[in-house]
A tleap script that builds the chain and sets N, CA, C and O, in Angstrom:
source leaprc.protein.ff14SB
mol = sequence {
  NMET ALA TRP ILE ARG THR VAL SER ARG ALA
  GLU GLY GLY ALA GLU LEU ALA ASP VAL HIE
  ASN TYR MET ARG GLU VAL GLY GLY ALA GLY
  ALA VAL ALA ASN ILE VAL ARG LEU PHE SER
  GLN ARG PRO ALA SER MET ARG ARG MET ILE
  ARG ASN TRP GLU LEU ALA MET TRP MET GLY
  ASP GLU PRO ARG ALA THR ARG GLU TRP ILE
  ALA ALA THR VAL SER ARG ILE ASN GLN CYS
  VAL CTYR
}
set mol.1.N position { 8.125 -7.240 93.473 }
set mol.1.CA position { 8.692 -8.487 93.956 }
set mol.1.C position { 9.226 -9.288 92.769 }
set mol.1.O position { 8.595 -9.335 91.713 }
set mol.2.N position { 10.354 -9.898 92.942 }
set mol.2.CA position { 10.970 -10.712 91.898 }
set mol.2.C position { 10.205 -12.024 91.734 }
set mol.2.O position { 9.575 -12.511 92.673 }
set mol.3.N position { 10.270 -12.580 90.544 }
set mol.3.CA position { 9.626 -13.852 90.275 }
set mol.3.C position { 10.599 -14.717 89.491 }
set mol.3.O position { 11.152 -14.284 88.480 }
set mol.4.N position { 10.803 -15.930 89.955 }
set mol.4.CA position { 11.698 -16.865 89.289 }
set mol.4.C position { 10.900 -18.122 88.965 }
set mol.4.O position { 10.267 -18.710 89.841 }
set mol.5.N position { 10.936 -18.525 87.704 }
set mol.5.CA position { 10.243 -19.746 87.289 }
set mol.5.C position { 10.939 -20.948 87.905 }
set mol.5.O position { 12.162 -21.070 87.843 }
set mol.6.N position { 10.164 -21.819 88.491 }
set mol.6.CA position { 10.725 -23.051 89.041 }
set mol.6.C position { 10.305 -24.222 88.163 }
set mol.6.O position { 9.315 -24.148 87.434 }
set mol.7.N position { 11.065 -25.289 88.244 }
set mol.7.CA position { 10.812 -26.499 87.468 }
set mol.7.C position { 10.265 -27.547 88.436 }
set mol.7.O position { 10.858 -27.803 89.484 }
set mol.8.N position { 9.141 -28.146 88.081 }
set mol.8.CA position { 8.568 -29.170 88.951 }
set mol.8.C position { 9.410 -30.438 88.889 }
set mol.8.O position { 10.186 -30.654 87.958 }
set mol.9.N position { 9.234 -31.248 89.890 }
set mol.9.CA position { 9.958 -32.523 89.931 }
set mol.9.C position { 9.625 -33.372 88.705 }
set mol.9.O position { 10.502 -34.019 88.133 }
set mol.10.N position { 8.372 -33.365 88.312 }
set mol.10.CA position { 7.929 -34.180 87.178 }
set mol.10.C position { 8.554 -33.732 85.862 }
set mol.10.O position { 8.921 -34.572 85.040 }
set mol.11.N position { 8.682 -32.432 85.648 }
set mol.11.CA position { 9.235 -31.947 84.385 }
set mol.11.C position { 10.754 -31.806 84.415 }
set mol.11.O position { 11.365 -31.523 83.384 }
set mol.12.N position { 11.360 -31.995 85.555 }
set mol.12.CA position { 12.793 -31.776 85.693 }
set mol.12.C position { 13.684 -32.950 85.355 }
set mol.12.O position { 14.900 -32.791 85.251 }
set mol.13.N position { 13.117 -34.106 85.184 }
set mol.13.CA position { 13.909 -35.271 84.836 }
set mol.13.C position { 14.566 -35.935 86.033 }
set mol.13.O position { 14.307 -35.592 87.187 }
set mol.14.N position { 15.422 -36.892 85.722 }
set mol.14.CA position { 16.043 -37.737 86.752 }
set mol.14.C position { 16.953 -36.951 87.687 }
set mol.14.O position { 16.961 -37.201 88.893 }
set mol.15.N position { 17.719 -36.006 87.151 }
set mol.15.CA position { 18.661 -35.258 87.995 }
set mol.15.C position { 17.922 -34.441 89.050 }
set mol.15.O position { 18.319 -34.431 90.216 }
set mol.16.N position { 16.857 -33.760 88.655 }
set mol.16.CA position { 16.093 -32.961 89.612 }
set mol.16.C position { 15.366 -33.859 90.609 }
set mol.16.O position { 15.277 -33.523 91.790 }
set mol.17.N position { 14.847 -34.993 90.149 }
set mol.17.CA position { 14.196 -35.947 91.055 }
set mol.17.C position { 15.185 -36.437 92.102 }
set mol.17.O position { 14.833 -36.597 93.271 }
set mol.18.N position { 16.413 -36.674 91.684 }
set mol.18.CA position { 17.485 -37.083 92.593 }
set mol.18.C position { 17.726 -36.026 93.674 }
set mol.18.O position { 17.883 -36.352 94.850 }
set mol.19.N position { 17.752 -34.778 93.265 }
set mol.19.CA position { 17.984 -33.684 94.214 }
set mol.19.C position { 16.807 -33.566 95.184 }
set mol.19.O position { 17.009 -33.326 96.374 }
set mol.20.N position { 15.587 -33.731 94.687 }
set mol.20.CA position { 14.413 -33.710 95.567 }
set mol.20.C position { 14.513 -34.825 96.615 }
set mol.20.O position { 14.217 -34.608 97.790 }
set mol.21.N position { 14.927 -36.007 96.183 }
set mol.21.CA position { 15.099 -37.117 97.128 }
set mol.21.C position { 16.157 -36.784 98.177 }
set mol.21.O position { 15.987 -37.078 99.360 }
set mol.22.N position { 17.239 -36.174 97.735 }
set mol.22.CA position { 18.314 -35.767 98.650 }
set mol.22.C position { 17.776 -34.773 99.678 }
set mol.22.O position { 18.096 -34.882 100.862 }
set mol.23.N position { 16.964 -33.806 99.245 }
set mol.23.CA position { 16.393 -32.826 100.164 }
set mol.23.C position { 15.499 -33.512 101.179 }
set mol.23.O position { 15.513 -33.161 102.359 }
set mol.24.N position { 14.731 -34.476 100.737 }
set mol.24.CA position { 13.854 -35.197 101.668 }
set mol.24.C position { 14.666 -35.986 102.698 }
set mol.24.O position { 14.287 -36.063 103.867 }
set mol.25.N position { 15.781 -36.568 102.262 }
set mol.25.CA position { 16.656 -37.303 103.188 }
set mol.25.C position { 17.244 -36.359 104.232 }
set mol.25.O position { 17.249 -36.660 105.426 }
set mol.26.N position { 17.732 -35.232 103.771 }
set mol.26.CA position { 18.398 -34.269 104.651 }
set mol.26.C position { 17.397 -33.555 105.551 }
set mol.26.O position { 17.611 -33.429 106.756 }
set mol.27.N position { 16.301 -33.087 104.953 }
set mol.27.CA position { 15.333 -32.275 105.683 }
set mol.27.C position { 14.299 -33.067 106.440 }
set mol.27.O position { 13.717 -32.566 107.402 }
set mol.28.N position { 14.058 -34.297 106.024 }
set mol.28.CA position { 13.098 -35.139 106.708 }
set mol.28.C position { 11.643 -34.773 106.441 }
set mol.28.O position { 10.749 -35.322 107.086 }
set mol.29.N position { 11.386 -33.867 105.514 }
set mol.29.CA position { 10.016 -33.451 105.217 }
set mol.29.C position { 9.602 -33.988 103.854 }
set mol.29.O position { 10.448 -34.286 103.011 }
set mol.30.N position { 8.311 -34.107 103.645 }
set mol.30.CA position { 7.807 -34.592 102.375 }
set mol.30.C position { 7.871 -33.560 101.266 }
set mol.30.O position { 7.960 -33.913 100.090 }
set mol.31.N position { 7.825 -32.290 101.632 }
set mol.31.CA position { 7.807 -31.219 100.630 }
set mol.31.C position { 9.163 -30.506 100.593 }
set mol.31.O position { 9.903 -30.478 101.576 }
set mol.32.N position { 9.455 -29.939 99.435 }
set mol.32.CA position { 10.677 -29.141 99.271 }
set mol.32.C position { 10.273 -27.672 99.406 }
set mol.32.O position { 9.366 -27.210 98.714 }
set mol.33.N position { 10.937 -26.952 100.283 }
set mol.33.CA position { 10.592 -25.555 100.543 }
set mol.33.C position { 10.759 -24.688 99.300 }
set mol.33.O position { 11.618 -24.951 98.458 }
set mol.34.N position { 9.940 -23.664 99.195 }
set mol.34.CA position { 10.000 -22.767 98.039 }
set mol.34.C position { 11.378 -22.138 97.863 }
set mol.34.O position { 11.836 -21.959 96.735 }
set mol.35.N position { 12.038 -21.803 98.962 }
set mol.35.CA position { 13.362 -21.190 98.864 }
set mol.35.C position { 14.342 -22.139 98.178 }
set mol.35.O position { 15.265 -21.684 97.502 }
set mol.36.N position { 14.158 -23.439 98.341 }
set mol.36.CA position { 15.009 -24.437 97.695 }
set mol.36.C position { 14.605 -24.602 96.231 }
set mol.36.O position { 15.460 -24.788 95.366 }
set mol.37.N position { 13.311 -24.534 95.955 }
set mol.37.CA position { 12.818 -24.683 94.580 }
set mol.37.C position { 13.337 -23.600 93.646 }
set mol.37.O position { 13.356 -23.786 92.429 }
set mol.38.N position { 13.756 -22.480 94.202 }
set mol.38.CA position { 14.301 -21.412 93.360 }
set mol.38.C position { 15.499 -21.887 92.548 }
set mol.38.O position { 15.812 -21.316 91.503 }
set mol.39.N position { 16.161 -22.921 93.022 }
set mol.39.CA position { 17.352 -23.445 92.350 }
set mol.39.C position { 17.014 -24.560 91.354 }
set mol.39.O position { 17.923 -25.162 90.781 }
set mol.40.N position { 15.741 -24.842 91.140 }
set mol.40.CA position { 15.337 -26.012 90.359 }
set mol.40.C position { 15.746 -25.964 88.889 }
set mol.40.O position { 15.820 -27.012 88.249 }
set mol.41.N position { 16.014 -24.787 88.338 }
set mol.41.CA position { 16.456 -24.729 86.945 }
set mol.41.C position { 17.873 -25.262 86.782 }
set mol.41.O position { 18.284 -25.633 85.683 }
set mol.42.N position { 18.607 -25.298 87.876 }
set mol.42.CA position { 19.983 -25.816 87.860 }
set mol.42.C position { 20.145 -26.806 89.015 }
set mol.42.O position { 20.582 -26.427 90.102 }
set mol.43.N position { 19.797 -28.062 88.783 }
set mol.43.CA position { 19.825 -29.062 89.855 }
set mol.43.C position { 21.168 -29.166 90.580 }
set mol.43.O position { 21.189 -29.416 91.785 }
set mol.44.N position { 22.281 -28.984 89.882 }
set mol.44.CA position { 23.589 -29.065 90.552 }
set mol.44.C position { 23.723 -27.945 91.584 }
set mol.44.O position { 24.247 -28.167 92.676 }
set mol.45.N position { 23.258 -26.758 91.247 }
set mol.45.CA position { 23.289 -25.639 92.198 }
set mol.45.C position { 22.332 -25.901 93.352 }
set mol.45.O position { 22.625 -25.569 94.500 }
set mol.46.N position { 21.199 -26.493 93.042 }
set mol.46.CA position { 20.216 -26.836 94.076 }
set mol.46.C position { 20.823 -27.828 95.064 }
set mol.46.O position { 20.645 -27.696 96.275 }
set mol.47.N position { 21.532 -28.813 94.545 }
set mol.47.CA position { 22.180 -29.802 95.418 }
set mol.47.C position { 23.231 -29.135 96.319 }
set mol.47.O position { 23.316 -29.444 97.508 }
set mol.48.N position { 24.029 -28.221 95.748 }
set mol.48.CA position { 25.038 -27.515 96.557 }
set mol.48.C position { 24.386 -26.650 97.628 }
set mol.48.O position { 24.883 -26.568 98.751 }
set mol.49.N position { 23.281 -26.009 97.285 }
set mol.49.CA position { 22.572 -25.181 98.261 }
set mol.49.C position { 22.071 -26.041 99.418 }
set mol.49.O position { 22.203 -25.665 100.583 }
set mol.50.N position { 21.502 -27.185 99.094 }
set mol.50.CA position { 21.009 -28.104 100.128 }
set mol.50.C position { 22.169 -28.600 100.988 }
set mol.50.O position { 22.054 -28.680 102.211 }
set mol.51.N position { 23.278 -28.930 100.348 }
set mol.51.CA position { 24.458 -29.403 101.106 }
set mol.51.C position { 24.969 -28.324 102.053 }
set mol.51.O position { 25.324 -28.618 103.195 }
set mol.52.N position { 25.011 -27.075 101.588 }
set mol.52.CA position { 25.437 -25.979 102.462 }
set mol.52.C position { 24.492 -25.831 103.646 }
set mol.52.O position { 24.931 -25.628 104.778 }
set mol.53.N position { 23.192 -25.932 103.381 }
set mol.53.CA position { 22.204 -25.867 104.474 }
set mol.53.C position { 22.418 -27.024 105.448 }
set mol.53.O position { 22.369 -26.845 106.665 }
set mol.54.N position { 22.655 -28.199 104.898 }
set mol.54.CA position { 22.889 -29.382 105.731 }
set mol.54.C position { 24.092 -29.168 106.647 }
set mol.54.O position { 24.027 -29.452 107.843 }
set mol.55.N position { 25.183 -28.667 106.084 }
set mol.55.CA position { 26.385 -28.438 106.884 }
set mol.55.C position { 26.157 -27.376 107.951 }
set mol.55.O position { 26.627 -27.512 109.080 }
set mol.56.N position { 25.438 -26.324 107.595 }
set mol.56.CA position { 25.198 -25.231 108.541 }
set mol.56.C position { 24.265 -25.647 109.676 }
set mol.56.O position { 24.441 -25.217 110.816 }
set mol.57.N position { 23.285 -26.474 109.370 }
set mol.57.CA position { 22.271 -26.786 110.369 }
set mol.57.C position { 22.492 -28.099 111.118 }
set mol.57.O position { 21.947 -28.274 112.207 }
set mol.58.N position { 23.262 -29.005 110.576 }
set mol.58.CA position { 23.360 -30.318 111.195 }
set mol.58.C position { 24.761 -30.690 111.671 }
set mol.58.O position { 24.904 -31.552 112.538 }
set mol.59.N position { 25.780 -30.066 111.131 }
set mol.59.CA position { 27.143 -30.435 111.501 }
set mol.59.C position { 27.674 -29.495 112.579 }
set mol.59.O position { 27.213 -28.362 112.711 }
set mol.60.N position { 28.627 -29.969 113.329 }
set mol.60.CA position { 29.256 -29.126 114.339 }
set mol.60.C position { 28.759 -29.428 115.742 }
set mol.60.O position { 27.907 -30.292 115.947 }
set mol.61.N position { 29.310 -28.697 116.706 }
set mol.61.CA position { 29.034 -28.965 118.109 }
set mol.61.C position { 27.893 -28.141 118.700 }
set mol.61.O position { 27.316 -28.520 119.719 }
set mol.62.N position { 27.565 -27.013 118.062 }
set mol.62.CA position { 26.489 -26.174 118.595 }
set mol.62.C position { 25.150 -26.886 118.463 }
set mol.62.O position { 24.897 -27.546 117.455 }
set mol.63.N position { 24.291 -26.760 119.473 }
set mol.63.CA position { 22.967 -27.381 119.363 }
set mol.63.C position { 22.191 -26.793 118.183 }
set mol.63.O position { 22.362 -25.625 117.836 }
set mol.64.N position { 21.349 -27.605 117.581 }
set mol.64.CA position { 20.581 -27.137 116.425 }
set mol.64.C position { 19.731 -25.920 116.788 }
set mol.64.O position { 19.595 -25.000 115.982 }
set mol.65.N position { 19.162 -25.908 117.984 }
set mol.65.CA position { 18.330 -24.776 118.393 }
set mol.65.C position { 19.121 -23.473 118.362 }
set mol.65.O position { 18.580 -22.431 117.992 }
set mol.66.N position { 20.387 -23.519 118.743 }
set mol.66.CA position { 21.238 -22.323 118.707 }
set mol.66.C position { 21.457 -21.880 117.266 }
set mol.66.O position { 21.379 -20.690 116.960 }
set mol.67.N position { 21.727 -22.822 116.394 }
set mol.67.CA position { 21.949 -22.477 114.985 }
set mol.67.C position { 20.684 -21.930 114.350 }
set mol.67.O position { 20.750 -20.999 113.547 }
set mol.68.N position { 19.527 -22.494 114.697 }
set mol.68.CA position { 18.252 -21.986 114.175 }
set mol.68.C position { 18.028 -20.554 114.670 }
set mol.68.O position { 17.584 -19.694 113.909 }
set mol.69.N position { 18.332 -20.305 115.930 }
set mol.69.CA position { 18.164 -18.970 116.503 }
set mol.69.C position { 19.060 -17.959 115.790 }
set mol.69.O position { 18.622 -16.855 115.469 }
set mol.70.N position { 20.300 -18.334 115.547 }
set mol.70.CA position { 21.230 -17.438 114.827 }
set mol.70.C position { 20.724 -17.166 113.416 }
set mol.70.O position { 20.734 -16.022 112.963 }
set mol.71.N position { 20.285 -18.203 112.726 }
set mol.71.CA position { 19.778 -18.032 111.362 }
set mol.71.C position { 18.548 -17.124 111.347 }
set mol.71.O position { 18.427 -16.258 110.480 }
set mol.72.N position { 17.646 -17.317 112.294 }
set mol.72.CA position { 16.447 -16.478 112.362 }
set mol.72.C position { 16.800 -15.029 112.674 }
set mol.72.O position { 16.202 -14.107 112.120 }
set mol.73.N position { 17.769 -14.830 113.560 }
set mol.73.CA position { 18.200 -13.479 113.915 }
set mol.73.C position { 18.822 -12.774 112.717 }
set mol.73.O position { 18.508 -11.613 112.454 }
set mol.74.N position { 19.688 -13.451 111.997 }
set mol.74.CA position { 20.323 -12.861 110.811 }
set mol.74.C position { 19.256 -12.534 109.764 }
set mol.74.O position { 19.300 -11.468 109.150 }
set mol.75.N position { 18.304 -13.438 109.556 }
set mol.75.CA position { 17.233 -13.173 108.599 }
set mol.75.C position { 16.420 -11.949 109.005 }
set mol.75.O position { 16.054 -11.132 108.160 }
set mol.76.N position { 16.147 -11.829 110.270 }
set mol.76.CA position { 15.370 -10.671 110.759 }
set mol.76.C position { 16.146 -9.377 110.559 }
set mol.76.O position { 15.581 -8.379 110.113 }
set mol.77.N position { 17.433 -9.387 110.884 }
set mol.77.CA position { 18.264 -8.199 110.692 }
set mol.77.C position { 18.287 -7.801 109.213 }
set mol.77.O position { 18.252 -6.615 108.883 }
set mol.78.N position { 18.346 -8.802 108.324 }
set mol.78.CA position { 18.387 -8.554 106.888 }
set mol.78.C position { 16.996 -8.353 106.272 }
set mol.78.O position { 16.869 -8.183 105.060 }
set mol.79.N position { 15.972 -8.373 107.101 }
set mol.79.CA position { 14.581 -8.231 106.660 }
set mol.79.C position { 14.203 -9.272 105.615 }
set mol.79.O position { 13.519 -8.979 104.634 }
set mol.80.N position { 14.662 -10.487 105.851 }
set mol.80.CA position { 14.375 -11.614 104.958 }
set mol.80.C position { 13.210 -12.412 105.525 }
set mol.80.O position { 13.228 -12.773 106.701 }
set mol.81.N position { 12.203 -12.692 104.715 }
set mol.81.CA position { 11.035 -13.411 105.200 }
set mol.81.C position { 11.312 -14.898 105.420 }
set mol.81.O position { 10.536 -15.581 106.088 }
set mol.82.N position { 12.410 -15.397 104.865 }
set mol.82.CA position { 12.733 -16.811 105.062 }
set mol.82.C position { 13.605 -16.981 106.276 }
set mol.82.O position { 13.985 -18.103 106.611 }
savepdb mol mol.pdb
quit
């Protein structure tokens, strides 16, 4: 299994703290998911990843439940645990 070092919010400085706040605004949860933390070494990439997730899951006319179902189906087909 691959291992990628992540940077904590505390050691990441203001830019990473900003991205964590953005994730909390978008996701509505107190914690940042591990799949998102993988991008913590490059906060700008992390922000783009979160924005892409935001657009895929929250924008558009399809109900969120439909989009979640499609995402789960694609992950299952690809044998992705996330």
